[in-house]
Backbone as XML, in Angstrom:
<?xml version="1.0"?>
<chain id="A" units="angstrom">
  <residue number="1" name="MET">
    <atom name="N" x="8.017" y="97.847" z="-52.585"/>
    <atom name="CA" x="6.456" y="97.284" z="-52.237"/>
    <atom name="C" x="6.613" y="96.892" z="-50.856"/>
  </residue>
  <residue number="2" name="LYS">
    <atom name="N" x="7.605" y="96.829" z="-49.855"/>
    <atom name="CA" x="7.337" y="96.424" z="-48.622"/>
    <atom name="C" x="6.863" y="97.697" z="-47.923"/>
  </residue>
  <residue number="3" name="ALA">
    <atom name="N" x="7.455" y="98.970" z="-48.105"/>
    <atom name="CA" x="6.512" y="100.067" z="-47.514"/>
    <atom name="C" x="5.292" y="100.110" z="-48.104"/>
  </residue>
  <residue number="4" name="LEU">
    <atom name="N" x="4.787" y="99.967" z="-49.359"/>
    <atom name="CA" x="3.565" y="99.815" z="-49.589"/>
    <atom name="C" x="2.555" y="98.816" z="-48.857"/>
  </residue>
  <residue number="5" name="VAL">
    <atom name="N" x="2.949" y="97.795" z="-48.567"/>
    <atom name="CA" x="2.365" y="96.851" z="-47.923"/>
    <atom name="C" x="2.123" y="97.118" z="-46.335"/>
  </residue>
  <residue number="6" name="GLU">
    <atom name="N" x="3.164" y="97.766" z="-45.814"/>
    <atom name="CA" x="3.116" y="98.184" z="-44.411"/>
    <atom name="C" x="2.176" y="99.458" z="-44.539"/>
  </residue>
  <residue number="7" name="TYR">
    <atom name="N" x="1.983" y="100.277" z="-45.486"/>
    <atom name="CA" x="1.250" y="101.419" z="-45.278"/>
    <atom name="C" x="-0.307" y="100.825" z="-45.385"/>
  </residue>
  <residue number="8" name="LEU">
    <atom name="N" x="-0.546" y="100.043" z="-45.974"/>
    <atom name="CA" x="-1.891" y="99.241" z="-46.241"/>
    <atom name="C" x="-2.174" y="98.588" z="-45.126"/>
  </residue>
  <residue number="9" name="ASN">
    <atom name="N" x="-1.306" y="97.625" z="-44.560"/>
    <atom name="CA" x="-1.539" y="97.260" z="-43.039"/>
    <atom name="C" x="-2.067" y="98.249" z="-42.081"/>
  </residue>
  <residue number="10" name="HIS">
    <atom name="N" x="-1.330" y="99.294" z="-42.286"/>
    <atom name="CA" x="-1.549" y="100.457" z="-41.206"/>
    <atom name="C" x="-3.081" y="100.954" z="-41.399"/>
  </residue>
  <residue number="11" name="LYS">
    <atom name="N" x="-3.804" y="100.915" z="-42.840"/>
    <atom name="CA" x="-4.980" y="101.231" z="-43.001"/>
    <atom name="C" x="-6.108" y="100.104" z="-43.002"/>
  </residue>
  <residue number="12" name="ASN">
    <atom name="N" x="-5.456" y="99.015" z="-42.280"/>
    <atom name="CA" x="-6.255" y="97.734" z="-42.180"/>
    <atom name="C" x="-6.908" y="97.195" z="-43.468"/>
  </residue>
  <residue number="13" name="ILE">
    <atom name="N" x="-5.926" y="97.201" z="-44.767"/>
    <atom name="CA" x="-6.238" y="96.725" z="-45.754"/>
    <atom name="C" x="-5.164" y="95.326" z="-45.878"/>
  </residue>
  <residue number="14" name="ILE">
    <atom name="N" x="-5.655" y="94.115" z="-46.221"/>
    <atom name="CA" x="-4.791" y="93.119" z="-46.326"/>
    <atom name="C" x="-5.093" y="92.306" z="-47.497"/>
  </residue>
  <residue number="15" name="PHE">
    <atom name="N" x="-4.056" y="91.864" z="-48.278"/>
    <atom name="CA" x="-4.352" y="91.173" z="-49.256"/>
    <atom name="C" x="-3.783" y="89.710" z="-49.311"/>
  </residue>
  <residue number="16" name="LYS">
    <atom name="N" x="-4.128" y="88.692" z="-50.089"/>
    <atom name="CA" x="-3.927" y="87.262" z="-49.926"/>
    <atom name="C" x="-2.531" y="86.946" z="-51.198"/>
  </residue>
  <residue number="17" name="SER">
    <atom name="N" x="-2.822" y="88.020" z="-52.157"/>
    <atom name="CA" x="-1.719" y="87.871" z="-52.714"/>
    <atom name="C" x="-1.576" y="89.537" z="-53.459"/>
  </residue>
  <residue number="18" name="LEU">
    <atom name="N" x="-0.579" y="90.010" z="-53.918"/>
    <atom name="CA" x="-0.321" y="91.428" z="-54.334"/>
    <atom name="C" x="0.488" y="91.184" z="-55.443"/>
  </residue>
  <residue number="19" name="GLN">
    <atom name="N" x="0.432" y="91.296" z="-56.793"/>
    <atom name="CA" x="1.471" y="91.400" z="-57.630"/>
    <atom name="C" x="1.636" y="92.815" z="-58.535"/>
  </residue>
  <residue number="20" name="GLU">
    <atom name="N" x="2.804" y="93.108" z="-58.965"/>
    <atom name="CA" x="3.020" y="94.233" z="-59.715"/>
    <atom name="C" x="2.557" y="94.258" z="-61.339"/>
  </residue>
  <residue number="21" name="ILE">
    <atom name="N" x="1.898" y="94.985" z="-61.772"/>
    <atom name="CA" x="1.760" y="95.062" z="-63.221"/>
    <atom name="C" x="2.459" y="96.297" z="-63.809"/>
  </residue>
  <residue number="22" name="MET">
    <atom name="N" x="3.208" y="96.406" z="-65.028"/>
    <atom name="CA" x="3.816" y="97.261" z="-65.688"/>
    <atom name="C" x="2.735" y="97.796" z="-66.466"/>
  </residue>
  <residue number="23" name="PRO">
    <atom name="N" x="2.822" y="99.280" z="-66.268"/>
    <atom name="CA" x="2.005" y="99.935" z="-67.255"/>
    <atom name="C" x="2.268" y="99.933" z="-68.525"/>
  </residue>
  <residue number="24" name="LYS">
    <atom name="N" x="3.538" y="99.543" z="-68.906"/>
    <atom name="CA" x="3.883" y="99.283" z="-70.290"/>
    <atom name="C" x="3.012" y="97.736" z="-71.018"/>
  </residue>
  <residue number="25" name="GLU">
    <atom name="N" x="2.722" y="96.911" z="-70.050"/>
    <atom name="CA" x="1.795" y="95.891" z="-70.561"/>
    <atom name="C" x="0.079" y="96.345" z="-70.878"/>
  </residue>
  <residue number="26" name="LEU">
    <atom name="N" x="0.151" y="97.554" z="-70.263"/>
    <atom name="CA" x="-1.357" y="98.054" z="-70.549"/>
    <atom name="C" x="-1.326" y="99.194" z="-71.803"/>
  </residue>
  <residue number="27" name="GLY">
    <atom name="N" x="-0.015" y="99.298" z="-72.118"/>
    <atom name="CA" x="0.195" y="100.091" z="-73.293"/>
    <atom name="C" x="0.117" y="101.564" z="-72.961"/>
  </residue>
  <residue number="28" name="SER">
    <atom name="N" x="0.744" y="101.792" z="-71.607"/>
    <atom name="CA" x="0.806" y="103.206" z="-71.118"/>
    <atom name="C" x="2.254" y="103.486" z="-70.911"/>
  </residue>
  <residue number="29" name="ARG">
    <atom name="N" x="2.780" y="104.917" z="-71.050"/>
    <atom name="CA" x="4.009" y="105.225" z="-70.731"/>
    <atom name="C" x="4.171" y="106.046" z="-69.386"/>
  </residue>
  <residue number="30" name="LYS">
    <atom name="N" x="2.956" y="105.919" z="-68.620"/>
    <atom name="CA" x="3.184" y="106.733" z="-67.566"/>
    <atom name="C" x="4.180" y="106.004" z="-66.400"/>
  </residue>
  <residue number="31" name="LYS">
    <atom name="N" x="4.761" y="106.792" z="-65.825"/>
    <atom name="CA" x="5.553" y="106.289" z="-64.537"/>
    <atom name="C" x="4.859" y="106.307" z="-63.079"/>
  </residue>
  <residue number="32" name="ILE">
    <atom name="N" x="3.928" y="105.267" z="-63.158"/>
    <atom name="CA" x="3.469" y="104.769" z="-61.770"/>
    <atom name="C" x="3.496" y="103.491" z="-61.708"/>
  </residue>
  <residue number="33" name="LEU">
    <atom name="N" x="3.245" y="103.178" z="-60.432"/>
    <atom name="CA" x="3.207" y="101.900" z="-60.074"/>
    <atom name="C" x="1.661" y="101.295" z="-60.086"/>
  </residue>
  <residue number="34" name="LEU">
    <atom name="N" x="1.689" y="100.126" z="-60.432"/>
    <atom name="CA" x="0.243" y="99.317" z="-60.122"/>
    <atom name="C" x="0.356" y="98.056" z="-59.692"/>
  </residue>
  <residue number="35" name="TYR">
    <atom name="N" x="-0.431" y="97.791" z="-58.963"/>
    <atom name="CA" x="-0.505" y="96.499" z="-57.902"/>
    <atom name="C" x="-1.787" y="96.033" z="-58.260"/>
  </residue>
  <residue number="36" name="LEU">
    <atom name="N" x="-1.744" y="94.698" z="-58.518"/>
    <atom name="CA" x="-3.021" y="94.125" z="-58.426"/>
    <atom name="C" x="-3.177" y="92.976" z="-57.270"/>
  </residue>
  <residue number="37" name="GLY">
    <atom name="N" x="-4.358" y="93.198" z="-56.447"/>
    <atom name="CA" x="-4.105" y="92.294" z="-55.342"/>
    <atom name="C" x="-5.563" y="91.615" z="-55.037"/>
  </residue>
  <residue number="38" name="ILE">
    <atom name="N" x="-5.167" y="90.647" z="-54.380"/>
    <atom name="CA" x="-6.801" y="89.729" z="-54.085"/>
    <atom name="C" x="-7.190" y="89.883" z="-52.448"/>
  </residue>
  <residue number="39" name="ASP">
    <atom name="N" x="-8.148" y="90.325" z="-52.292"/>
    <atom name="CA" x="-8.168" y="90.538" z="-50.893"/>
    <atom name="C" x="-8.803" y="89.224" z="-50.261"/>
  </residue>
  <residue number="40" name="LEU">
    <atom name="N" x="-9.034" y="89.149" z="-48.726"/>
    <atom name="CA" x="-9.277" y="87.903" z="-48.306"/>
    <atom name="C" x="-10.521" y="87.400" z="-48.594"/>
  </residue>
  <residue number="41" name="LYS">
    <atom name="N" x="-11.606" y="88.421" z="-49.099"/>
    <atom name="CA" x="-12.843" y="87.930" z="-49.384"/>
    <atom name="C" x="-12.864" y="87.176" z="-51.100"/>
  </residue>
  <residue number="42" name="GLY">
    <atom name="N" x="-11.505" y="87.353" z="-51.728"/>
    <atom name="CA" x="-11.351" y="86.781" z="-53.097"/>
    <atom name="C" x="-11.540" y="87.889" z="-54.242"/>
  </residue>
  <residue number="43" name="TYR">
    <atom name="N" x="-12.008" y="89.239" z="-53.902"/>
    <atom name="CA" x="-12.010" y="90.132" z="-54.642"/>
    <atom name="C" x="-10.973" y="90.732" z="-55.174"/>
  </residue>
  <residue number="44" name="TYR">
    <atom name="N" x="-10.769" y="91.286" z="-56.524"/>
    <atom name="CA" x="-9.611" y="92.034" z="-56.980"/>
    <atom name="C" x="-9.635" y="93.512" z="-56.488"/>
  </residue>
  <residue number="45" name="ALA">
    <atom name="N" x="-8.404" y="94.017" z="-56.174"/>
    <atom name="CA" x="-8.400" y="95.329" z="-55.974"/>
    <atom name="C" x="-7.116" y="95.849" z="-56.635"/>
  </residue>
  <residue number="46" name="LEU">
    <atom name="N" x="-7.225" y="97.069" z="-56.853"/>
    <atom name="CA" x="-6.193" y="97.761" z="-57.728"/>
    <atom name="C" x="-5.551" y="98.811" z="-56.696"/>
  </residue>
  <residue number="47" name="VAL">
    <atom name="N" x="-4.176" y="98.668" z="-56.708"/>
    <atom name="CA" x="-3.609" y="100.030" z="-55.791"/>
    <atom name="C" x="-2.603" y="100.594" z="-57.013"/>
  </residue>
  <residue number="48" name="MET">
    <atom name="N" x="-2.935" y="101.962" z="-57.005"/>
    <atom name="CA" x="-2.070" y="102.656" z="-57.758"/>
    <atom name="C" x="-1.010" y="103.592" z="-56.871"/>
  </residue>
  <residue number="49" name="GLU">
    <atom name="N" x="0.060" y="103.810" z="-57.208"/>
    <atom name="CA" x="1.015" y="104.597" z="-56.342"/>
    <atom name="C" x="1.516" y="105.596" z="-57.542"/>
  </residue>
  <residue number="50" name="VAL">
    <atom name="N" x="1.460" y="106.873" z="-57.394"/>
    <atom name="CA" x="1.936" y="107.966" z="-58.384"/>
    <atom name="C" x="2.708" y="108.860" z="-57.361"/>
  </residue>
  <residue number="51" name="GLU">
    <atom name="N" x="3.816" y="109.022" z="-57.707"/>
    <atom name="CA" x="4.851" y="109.653" z="-57.249"/>
    <atom name="C" x="5.866" y="110.900" z="-58.237"/>
  </residue>
  <residue number="52" name="LYS">
    <atom name="N" x="5.264" y="111.994" z="-58.108"/>
    <atom name="CA" x="5.909" y="113.154" z="-59.154"/>
    <atom name="C" x="5.837" y="114.402" z="-58.313"/>
  </residue>
  <residue number="53" name="LYS">
    <atom name="N" x="6.694" y="115.329" z="-59.112"/>
    <atom name="CA" x="6.730" y="116.782" z="-58.705"/>
    <atom name="C" x="5.815" y="117.731" z="-59.086"/>
  </residue>
  <residue number="54" name="SER">
    <atom name="N" x="5.157" y="117.415" z="-60.220"/>
    <atom name="CA" x="4.054" y="118.320" z="-60.885"/>
    <atom name="C" x="2.759" y="117.876" z="-60.027"/>
  </residue>
  <residue number="55" name="ARG">
    <atom name="N" x="1.823" y="118.761" z="-60.263"/>
    <atom name="CA" x="0.521" y="118.503" z="-59.730"/>
    <atom name="C" x="-0.128" y="117.450" z="-60.643"/>
  </residue>
  <residue number="56" name="VAL">
    <atom name="N" x="-1.223" y="116.728" z="-59.833"/>
    <atom name="CA" x="-1.966" y="115.889" z="-60.458"/>
    <atom name="C" x="-3.247" y="116.739" z="-60.726"/>
  </residue>
  <residue number="57" name="LEU">
    <atom name="N" x="-3.452" y="116.626" z="-61.834"/>
    <atom name="CA" x="-4.687" y="117.469" z="-62.520"/>
    <atom name="C" x="-5.939" y="116.481" z="-62.970"/>
  </residue>
  <residue number="58" name="ARG">
    <atom name="N" x="-7.088" y="116.924" z="-63.167"/>
    <atom name="CA" x="-8.160" y="116.361" z="-63.418"/>
    <atom name="C" x="-8.109" y="115.682" z="-64.605"/>
  </residue>
  <residue number="59" name="LYS">
    <atom name="N" x="-7.481" y="116.100" z="-65.590"/>
    <atom name="CA" x="-7.120" y="115.367" z="-66.933"/>
    <atom name="C" x="-6.288" y="114.062" z="-66.579"/>
  </residue>
  <residue number="60" name="GLU">
    <atom name="N" x="-5.340" y="114.330" z="-65.842"/>
    <atom name="CA" x="-4.539" y="112.865" z="-65.206"/>
    <atom name="C" x="-5.169" y="111.807" z="-64.660"/>
  </residue>
  <residue number="61" name="ALA">
    <atom name="N" x="-6.246" y="112.531" z="-63.793"/>
    <atom name="CA" x="-6.917" y="111.677" z="-63.137"/>
    <atom name="C" x="-7.956" y="110.737" z="-63.864"/>
  </residue>
  <residue number="62" name="GLY">
    <atom name="N" x="-8.451" y="111.144" z="-64.927"/>
    <atom name="CA" x="-9.093" y="110.663" z="-66.054"/>
    <atom name="C" x="-8.401" y="109.789" z="-66.754"/>
  </residue>
  <residue number="63" name="GLU">
    <atom name="N" x="-7.206" y="109.909" z="-66.985"/>
    <atom name="CA" x="-6.254" y="109.078" z="-67.776"/>
    <atom name="C" x="-5.952" y="107.848" z="-66.892"/>
  </residue>
  <residue number="64" name="LEU">
    <atom name="N" x="-5.945" y="107.972" z="-65.426"/>
    <atom name="CA" x="-5.841" y="106.718" z="-64.507"/>
    <atom name="C" x="-6.828" y="106.100" z="-64.541"/>
  </residue>
  <residue number="65" name="MET">
    <atom name="N" x="-8.035" y="106.540" z="-64.501"/>
    <atom name="CA" x="-9.343" y="105.795" z="-64.376"/>
    <atom name="C" x="-9.168" y="104.731" z="-65.719"/>
  </residue>
  <residue number="66" name="LEU">
    <atom name="N" x="-8.864" y="105.596" z="-66.815"/>
    <atom name="CA" x="-8.658" y="104.764" z="-68.180"/>
    <atom name="C" x="-7.657" y="103.556" z="-68.099"/>
  </residue>
  <residue number="67" name="LEU">
    <atom name="N" x="-6.840" y="103.702" z="-67.020"/>
    <atom name="CA" x="-5.838" y="102.750" z="-66.981"/>
    <atom name="C" x="-6.573" y="101.374" z="-66.024"/>
  </residue>
  <residue number="68" name="HIS">
    <atom name="N" x="-7.480" y="101.896" z="-65.262"/>
    <atom name="CA" x="-8.292" y="100.901" z="-64.517"/>
    <atom name="C" x="-9.016" y="99.784" z="-65.391"/>
  </residue>
  <residue number="69" name="GLU">
    <atom name="N" x="-9.786" y="100.686" z="-66.460"/>
    <atom name="CA" x="-10.707" y="99.913" z="-67.169"/>
    <atom name="C" x="-9.684" y="99.302" z="-68.006"/>
  </residue>
  <residue number="70" name="LYS">
    <atom name="N" x="-8.673" y="99.541" z="-68.438"/>
    <atom name="CA" x="-7.643" y="98.474" z="-69.500"/>
    <atom name="C" x="-7.114" y="97.308" z="-68.432"/>
  </residue>
  <residue number="71" name="LEU">
    <atom name="N" x="-7.046" y="97.752" z="-67.397"/>
    <atom name="CA" x="-6.626" y="96.549" z="-66.191"/>
    <atom name="C" x="-7.406" y="95.699" z="-66.084"/>
  </residue>
  <residue number="72" name="GLU">
    <atom name="N" x="-8.785" y="95.900" z="-66.099"/>
    <atom name="CA" x="-9.819" y="95.074" z="-65.836"/>
    <atom name="C" x="-10.001" y="94.006" z="-67.367"/>
  </residue>
  <residue number="73" name="GLN">
    <atom name="N" x="-9.753" y="94.661" z="-68.496"/>
    <atom name="CA" x="-9.557" y="93.791" z="-69.611"/>
    <atom name="C" x="-8.527" y="92.827" z="-69.688"/>
  </residue>
  <residue number="74" name="TYR">
    <atom name="N" x="-7.579" y="93.426" z="-69.270"/>
    <atom name="CA" x="-6.119" y="92.727" z="-69.299"/>
    <atom name="C" x="-6.307" y="91.264" z="-68.462"/>
  </residue>
  <residue number="75" name="VAL">
    <atom name="N" x="-6.956" y="91.477" z="-67.094"/>
    <atom name="CA" x="-7.231" y="90.266" z="-66.183"/>
    <atom name="C" x="-8.234" y="89.644" z="-66.386"/>
  </residue>
  <residue number="76" name="GLU">
    <atom name="N" x="-9.266" y="90.283" z="-67.230"/>
    <atom name="CA" x="-10.637" y="89.511" z="-67.689"/>
    <atom name="C" x="-11.431" y="89.523" z="-66.529"/>
  </residue>
  <residue number="77" name="SER">
    <atom name="N" x="-11.516" y="90.256" z="-65.619"/>
    <atom name="CA" x="-12.103" y="90.486" z="-64.356"/>
    <atom name="C" x="-12.570" y="91.765" z="-63.980"/>
  </residue>
  <residue number="78" name="LYS">
    <atom name="N" x="-13.439" y="91.758" z="-63.251"/>
    <atom name="CA" x="-14.122" y="93.167" z="-62.607"/>
    <atom name="C" x="-13.075" y="93.455" z="-61.302"/>
  </residue>
  <residue number="79" name="ILE">
    <atom name="N" x="-12.548" y="94.695" z="-61.143"/>
    <atom name="CA" x="-11.862" y="95.073" z="-60.006"/>
    <atom name="C" x="-12.771" y="95.854" z="-59.283"/>
  </residue>
  <residue number="80" name="THR">
    <atom name="N" x="-13.188" y="95.536" z="-58.182"/>
    <atom name="CA" x="-14.067" y="96.047" z="-57.151"/>
    <atom name="C" x="-13.539" y="97.081" z="-56.341"/>
  </residue>
  <residue number="81" name="LYS">
    <atom name="N" x="-12.465" y="96.869" z="-55.851"/>
    <atom name="CA" x="-11.657" y="98.043" z="-55.026"/>
    <atom name="C" x="-10.726" y="98.684" z="-55.606"/>
  </residue>
  <residue number="82" name="LYS">
    <atom name="N" x="-10.434" y="100.106" z="-55.579"/>
    <atom name="CA" x="-9.991" y="101.124" z="-56.316"/>
    <atom name="C" x="-9.255" y="101.916" z="-55.123"/>
  </residue>
  <residue number="83" name="TYR">
    <atom name="N" x="-7.829" y="101.670" z="-55.132"/>
    <atom name="CA" x="-6.960" y="102.870" z="-54.015"/>
    <atom name="C" x="-5.945" y="103.399" z="-54.932"/>
  </residue>
  <residue number="84" name="ILE">
    <atom name="N" x="-5.814" y="104.612" z="-54.515"/>
    <atom name="CA" x="-4.705" y="105.318" z="-55.172"/>
    <atom name="C" x="-3.895" y="106.265" z="-54.225"/>
  </residue>
  <residue number="85" name="LEU">
    <atom name="N" x="-2.630" y="105.916" z="-54.165"/>
    <atom name="CA" x="-1.654" y="106.755" z="-53.072"/>
    <atom name="C" x="-0.893" y="107.708" z="-54.115"/>
  </residue>
  <residue number="86" name="ILE">
    <atom name="N" x="-1.340" y="108.989" z="-53.665"/>
    <atom name="CA" x="-0.600" y="110.246" z="-54.326"/>
    <atom name="C" x="0.563" y="110.757" z="-53.695"/>
  </residue>
  <residue number="87" name="ARG">
    <atom name="N" x="1.664" y="110.841" z="-54.353"/>
    <atom name="CA" x="2.685" y="111.515" z="-53.344"/>
    <atom name="C" x="3.084" y="112.731" z="-54.275"/>
  </residue>
  <residue number="88" name="ALA">
    <atom name="N" x="2.289" y="113.582" z="-54.337"/>
    <atom name="CA" x="2.462" y="114.826" z="-55.177"/>
    <atom name="C" x="1.444" y="115.863" z="-54.857"/>
  </residue>
  <residue number="89" name="PRO">
    <atom name="N" x="1.772" y="116.809" z="-55.411"/>
    <atom name="CA" x="0.553" y="118.268" z="-55.178"/>
    <atom name="C" x="-0.731" y="117.719" z="-55.922"/>
  </residue>
  <residue number="90" name="LEU">
    <atom name="N" x="-1.871" y="117.530" z="-55.120"/>
    <atom name="CA" x="-3.131" y="117.106" z="-55.842"/>
    <atom name="C" x="-4.062" y="118.068" z="-56.055"/>
  </residue>
  <residue number="91" name="CYS">
    <atom name="N" x="-4.762" y="118.265" z="-57.393"/>
    <atom name="CA" x="-5.756" y="119.295" z="-57.375"/>
    <atom name="C" x="-7.191" y="118.801" z="-56.858"/>
  </residue>
  <residue number="92" name="SER">
    <atom name="N" x="-7.657" y="119.705" z="-56.016"/>
    <atom name="CA" x="-8.987" y="119.432" z="-55.611"/>
    <atom name="C" x="-9.979" y="118.884" z="-56.465"/>
  </residue>
  <residue number="93" name="HIS">
    <atom name="N" x="-10.327" y="119.184" z="-57.696"/>
    <atom name="CA" x="-11.193" y="118.832" z="-58.692"/>
    <atom name="C" x="-10.664" y="117.403" z="-59.026"/>
  </residue>
  <residue number="94" name="ALA">
    <atom name="N" x="-9.503" y="117.135" z="-59.280"/>
    <atom name="CA" x="-9.062" y="115.668" z="-59.374"/>
    <atom name="C" x="-9.341" y="114.597" z="-58.423"/>
  </residue>
  <residue number="95" name="LYS">
    <atom name="N" x="-9.317" y="115.227" z="-57.041"/>
    <atom name="CA" x="-9.419" y="114.349" z="-55.970"/>
    <atom name="C" x="-11.138" y="113.919" z="-55.870"/>
  </residue>
  <residue number="96" name="ALA">
    <atom name="N" x="-11.555" y="114.963" z="-56.069"/>
    <atom name="CA" x="-13.264" y="114.879" z="-56.090"/>
    <atom name="C" x="-13.863" y="113.996" z="-57.323"/>
  </residue>
  <residue number="97" name="MET">
    <atom name="N" x="-13.141" y="114.004" z="-58.408"/>
    <atom name="CA" x="-13.503" y="113.234" z="-59.648"/>
    <atom name="C" x="-13.039" y="111.835" z="-59.212"/>
  </residue>
  <residue number="98" name="LEU">
    <atom name="N" x="-11.907" y="111.377" z="-58.835"/>
    <atom name="CA" x="-11.660" y="110.085" z="-58.250"/>
    <atom name="C" x="-12.620" y="109.596" z="-57.456"/>
  </residue>
  <residue number="99" name="GLU">
    <atom name="N" x="-12.779" y="110.387" z="-56.118"/>
    <atom name="CA" x="-13.700" y="109.838" z="-55.095"/>
    <atom name="C" x="-15.033" y="109.546" z="-55.672"/>
  </residue>
  <residue number="100" name="GLU">
    <atom name="N" x="-15.714" y="110.475" z="-56.655"/>
    <atom name="CA" x="-17.036" y="110.080" z="-57.225"/>
    <atom name="C" x="-17.280" y="108.961" z="-57.761"/>
  </residue>
  <residue number="101" name="ASN">
    <atom name="N" x="-15.904" y="108.489" z="-58.487"/>
    <atom name="CA" x="-15.934" y="107.248" z="-59.179"/>
    <atom name="C" x="-15.593" y="106.053" z="-58.428"/>
  </residue>
  <residue number="102" name="GLY">
    <atom name="N" x="-15.843" y="106.116" z="-57.106"/>
    <atom name="CA" x="-15.450" y="104.857" z="-56.277"/>
    <atom name="C" x="-14.089" y="104.718" z="-55.918"/>
  </residue>
  <residue number="103" name="TRP">
    <atom name="N" x="-13.001" y="105.613" z="-55.901"/>
    <atom name="CA" x="-11.573" y="105.265" z="-55.759"/>
    <atom name="C" x="-11.634" y="105.915" z="-54.204"/>
  </residue>
  <residue number="104" name="LYS">
    <atom name="N" x="-10.815" y="105.276" z="-53.624"/>
    <atom name="CA" x="-10.152" y="105.800" z="-52.220"/>
    <atom name="C" x="-8.746" y="106.410" z="-52.572"/>
  </residue>
  <residue number="105" name="VAL">
    <atom name="N" x="-8.754" y="107.707" z="-51.918"/>
    <atom name="CA" x="-7.683" y="108.504" z="-52.552"/>
    <atom name="C" x="-7.058" y="108.672" z="-51.210"/>
  </residue>
  <residue number="106" name="TRP">
    <atom name="N" x="-5.641" y="108.434" z="-51.078"/>
    <atom name="CA" x="-4.674" y="108.882" z="-49.937"/>
    <atom name="C" x="-3.555" y="109.758" z="-50.433"/>
  </residue>
  <residue number="107" name="HIS">
    <atom name="N" x="-3.747" y="110.974" z="-49.917"/>
    <atom name="CA" x="-2.960" y="111.972" z="-50.404"/>
    <atom name="C" x="-1.585" y="112.148" z="-49.448"/>
  </residue>
  <residue number="108" name="VAL">
    <atom name="N" x="-0.563" y="111.963" z="-49.814"/>
    <atom name="CA" x="0.535" y="112.128" z="-48.786"/>
    <atom name="C" x="1.487" y="113.340" z="-49.431"/>
  </residue>
  <residue number="109" name="PRO">
    <atom name="N" x="1.071" y="114.644" z="-48.816"/>
    <atom name="CA" x="1.699" y="115.638" z="-49.069"/>
    <atom name="C" x="3.238" y="115.878" z="-49.228"/>
  </residue>
  <residue number="110" name="GLU">
    <atom name="N" x="4.170" y="116.301" z="-50.053"/>
    <atom name="CA" x="5.553" y="116.384" z="-50.172"/>
    <atom name="C" x="6.072" y="117.170" z="-49.100"/>
  </residue>
</chain>
């Protein structure tokens, strides 16, 4: 988590609190890291970290957006800011789909 916080600080994103949510709590078996943060203005933010060897395709991008909706129901609040850090090959259609839906996508190529 320390590396993620440093990366976010480098991007000038600071949270009052940042807690990890297990995907299992949302009924998912995906091997991703979910962090729910509260920014300095008091708004909820979601930070997803995806690290894998295979390409992130458009279908999986849709599944990640569904996880966002499940997390909103889980915390019973609207999550306004959505960030995703991808350490895997990324399909351009998936990136475009995420950005169209309000996600800030950071792609760190392997």
